[in-house]
N, C-alpha and C positions, 0 to 999 in steps of 0.2 A: 286504567286498568283494561286491558283486551279481555275478551271473551274467553271462558274455558268451562272445564268440569271439576267436579270433585274427585279425587284419586283416592283410593283405599291405600293403604301401608303394601299391600301386595303387589298392589300395580306400581308404585313406585319402585320397588325393591326390581321387578320386571325390567322397568325402564333403565334401570341402572344396569342391571346384567347385561343387557342387549348394549347399551352404547360402550360399555367397558370389554366387550367382546372383541376378539381379535379383526383385526382388518374392516371394523366398523366405523366410519366415521358420521359426522351428521346426517348428511345427505343420505348416505345408503342407510341409514336409521330409518329416516322419513319415508323412502322406497320400501322398507320392509314393513314397515306399518301402514302403508296404503296398501299394499298387497297382501298382508295376511291380516289386517285388523285389530291386532293389539300385539303387545312385545312377547306375550307370551308365546302365541302362536308362532311368532318370528324367531324367536329362540328355539324352539323344535324344528324349524326348517333350516336353521344356518348349516349344520353339518351336510345335509344334502347338498344344497347350495355351492357349498364350497366345494365337494367332492365334482360336482359338474362341472365345475370351473377348471378344474385339472388338479386341485389338490390332493397332494397324496398323504400328507399326516393329518391328524384330527385338528380342526380349528379350535382354538383355546375360548371358551364360554367360561366365565366366573362362576361359582357356585354361589348358592343362595347365602350361604354362610358368611361368604366372602364380602358379598355386599352387604348384608347386615351388618359386618364388622367394620364396614367403610362408614355406613349412616351412626352406628354408635361411637364410631371415634370423633367424627364431626359432633355429635350432641354432646360428647363429653366437654370441647370446649365453646357450647352454645350456639352450633351451626346448626342450619336446617336444610333441607331439600326440597327444590323447587323442581317440577316437572314443566315444560312447555307448554302444555296443554291445560294446565291449573290456573285459575281464574288470576291468581296474584303475579302471573308472568307478566312482565312489563311487554305491551303492546308493540312497543318500536322494535325491541329485540325480536320477537315473535315474527315479523314478519318478514326478516332476512332469510334467503333460503338455507343458510347453513346455521340458524340458531341453535346454541346449544341444548340438546334436549333436556340435560338436566344442570342445575344452579346449586351451588353451596352456598347459602348466605350466613353472614354473621353482622349484626348489627340491628338497625332501623330498617325494616322490610317495607315499610310506609311508603318510602323515600320513592320505590319504583312506581308510584302511582302518580308521580309528579313529572312535568316537563324538564327534560334534560339535556343540556350542552356539556360537549367534551373540550378540556382545553388540554395540549399535548404540545410538546417541545423537546429542546434539546436537554440532554442530561448535564453537558458541561455548559448550561447556560451561562450568560453574562449576568452581573448584579443587575443590571436594568432590565433585563428579560425578565428575571425573576419577579423583580418588583412590580413590573407590568403584570406578569400572569397572576400574580396573588392580588393585586389592585383590581383587576378583570373579574377574576371569580369573586371578590368579595361584592362587587357592584351587580354581576348577573345573579348571584344568591339573592342579595336583596332585590331583585327584580321578580322573584319566583321561582328562580330555576335551580335546578339541582346539578352540581357540576360533576362531571365524570373525568376520572384520568386513570392511569397505569401505576401510581403510587412510585414511580422511579424517582431519582435523584435529579435535581433541577427543576425545570418547568412544571413536570407532574407533580412535585412534593409542593411547590408555591403554590399550585392552583388550589389544591386540597387545603392547604393552610388558610387560604382566602375564603374558602366556603364553608370551613366546618361550623361556623355559627348558624349557616342558613341549609346547610345540608351537602353532603358529598359523597362519593359512590368510588371507590377504589375497585378496579378489576385487575384482580391477581393473574401473574402467568404462571404460578404454582400453585399449590393447596392454598386454599382460604385463609389456613393457619400460618402459611410460610412466609414469612418478611423477607424482602428481597428489594433493595439492598438493605443488609441488615442497620446501616447506619438510621434507617426511617423507622427503625421499631416504635420509637416515642409518638410518631406522626400514625403510624398504624393502629397503636393503641387508641388515639384519640379519634381517628376514624370511625373503629369500631364503636366506641363511647358515644359518639355523636352525630356520625353518618352510617355508612354501610359498606361493608367490603363481602365480594363475591368471586366465584370461579367456578370454571366447569372440571377442574381438573380434582382427583382424589386427595383429599387430605394428607398433607406430610409430604404432597410432592415437591421436589426441588425443581425450581425452572430449568429449563435448558432453553437453548439459543431458538429450537423450531417452535418452543411455546408460545413465544412473544408475538409471533404476526397473528397466533390463532388467538391472544389475548385482545389484541389491538383490532380485530373484526368485531368483536364483545362491546369494546370502548364506542366505536364509530357505531354501532347497532342499537345501542342505548339511546343516544342521542337525536335530536334535530338537526345538530351539525356540528363540525368540528372546528375548533379554533386552532392553529398552528403559531406558536409565539416565535420559537427560533428553531430553525431546522437545518441541517447539512443537506448537501445535494442526496448523498444516499443514505436516509435515515429512517429509523422505525416511524418516527412522525410523518414523513411522507407515505409510508406505507399505509398509515392510518387515515389520511387523507384520501390517498387513493380507494380504498376500502369504502370510506364513507359517498364518495362519488359514485362508486358502483351500486350502493345502497340506496342511491337517490336520496341521500342527506345533503345538507348545504356545507360548502368549504369555504373557511374563513383563513386570512393570514396578516399577521402583523408584518408591515415593511421593516427592513432594517438595512444597515449599511452596506453597500455593495464590497465593501472593504473587509468586511467581516464573514469568514465562510460560515459561521453559523447561521446567516441572513439568507445564504443563496437558494436553500431551499424553499422558504415562506416567498421570498421574491419571487422565484419560479411558478409557484403556486399563482402569484398573483397575475402575472403573465399569460397564464393559460385559464383566468375568468374568474378566479377567486375572491369571495368578498373581501374588500379591503377594511381592515380595523385598527382604528385609532382610539374609540371609546367604546364603552359598553353598548351604546347606543346603537352604532354599528351592526352590532350583532343582534340586538332585538330588533332592528330594521329588517334583518335578512331571515329571522325566523317568524315574522309576525304572521299570524294566521296559522301557522304550522302546527297540527295536532298528531298526538301519536299515530302510526298508520297501523290499523289492524289488518288482518288477514281478510283477502276478499271474502272468501267463503268459510264457513265454519269447519272444523275439521269433517271429514268424510264419514258416515256411517260405515260400520266394519262389515266386509263382505259377509255373506251366509256362511262360506268356507272357504279353505285354501285354494286360489284359482288353479286349473287344470292348466298344467304347461303344454305348450305347443308340442307337437309329435317329434320323437327323437332325430328323425331324418331331418326336421326343419330346423330343430337347434343345431344339430351338428355342422349343417351348411351355415347357418348363421354365427356360430362361433369362427368358423374358417374365414368366412369374410371379415369379421371386425376384426381377427388378428392379422390378417394379410393387409388391412387397412392402418391399424394401428403402428405407433412406432415411439420412441423416447420424446419425441416433440409433441406436445399438448395438441388436441386436436376438439374442435368444437362438436359436440354430439349432433348438432343440426346438420354439420357437414358429414358425419359419417353416416347419417339416417340417407341423406342426399346418394351419396358413393356407392353404399351398398343394397339400396331399395328395400332395406328392412322395414317392417313396421316399429311404430314406437314402442309398442309391448313386448316385442320381442327381442327388440335392441336394449331396452330396459333391463330384460331378464338376464341376457347375456352379458352386460356390462355388469350388473349386480354380481352373477356368479363368477365373473374373472376377480373383481374386487375383493370378494371373499375368500378367493383362493390365493390373496396375496399376489396377483399378476397386473393389477390396474391400480393406477394412481387418477384420483380425480383432483381437478385444480380449478381455480375460480374463473368464474363465467362460464360454467357448465361446460368445462374441457375436461378430456381424458387422455392420459398418456399410458403407453406399455412400461411393467416393469420387467428388466432384463437380469 
């Protein structure tokens, strides 16, 4: 378990209000916290920041009553709210740049203290692929690892089934109470009873396509490594594997027949240097000595007061340079800094304003693109 602090009920509600505010994603959330010291101060600053970024209508910020209702709804089915800077938040997940600021948890929270391994793969997995995933999960569980997956049909479901007796975590794409696919309802009930289900989404959220890549970053972020059992060439499992590599996690793949399209993705990962997996021992050897990676530094002390923005003339010039440099194709922020010769502090503020105004989108790898 990572370092953290105690949160009051009011602080949790402020965090929830901030991350549920319009145009506030995880990275923007943390930049606001760093700039203003706490979520309450950041909430006060949102309207002015959005206006300075060119927004004409007011930015939508949920009321305190709205987030209180969200927490109450979660509590009605036994789910609890956890914030990133609390001590119970898993250290591996806290270490990624876009860690979910809040999680809803349902089940046995103590499992977050243990070392985890993710097992993912094809929804239309073969009988042998499912059997292998289930057996692998059981062996890794017996070796002391908690198995993480996404509760999808196929390999995910088999991995959860294999690890039920030893500990498994299901990361939900929608609300922590919304089972998808419905055919996994019985498995979901078993996971909640014996393991843990979690989600960053509000209770009751029905998963949509855009939610699954976000879910996948949590699957890989929780784990020391990701095992891909079967995956087509363009599949969600390969997205999870790429996210794992970007997060500094180990990537494992189970080889398959070159004649089976469901093996092309896993075989491709092996060509790119993933660990080959034939037995649980291969996975255990690949993560030997690895431990959950904590933050390099504890959360910074809140500033004495809201930072003073640069002069208007300087900000106007900076906005013009940034808008001229940006387009629909993602650009690394470092490249923007080199191109515009702006200071990191001014660049950060301008990007924050544009994002809150709904004119900028953040992409993986610290890249940004303009929305038209």
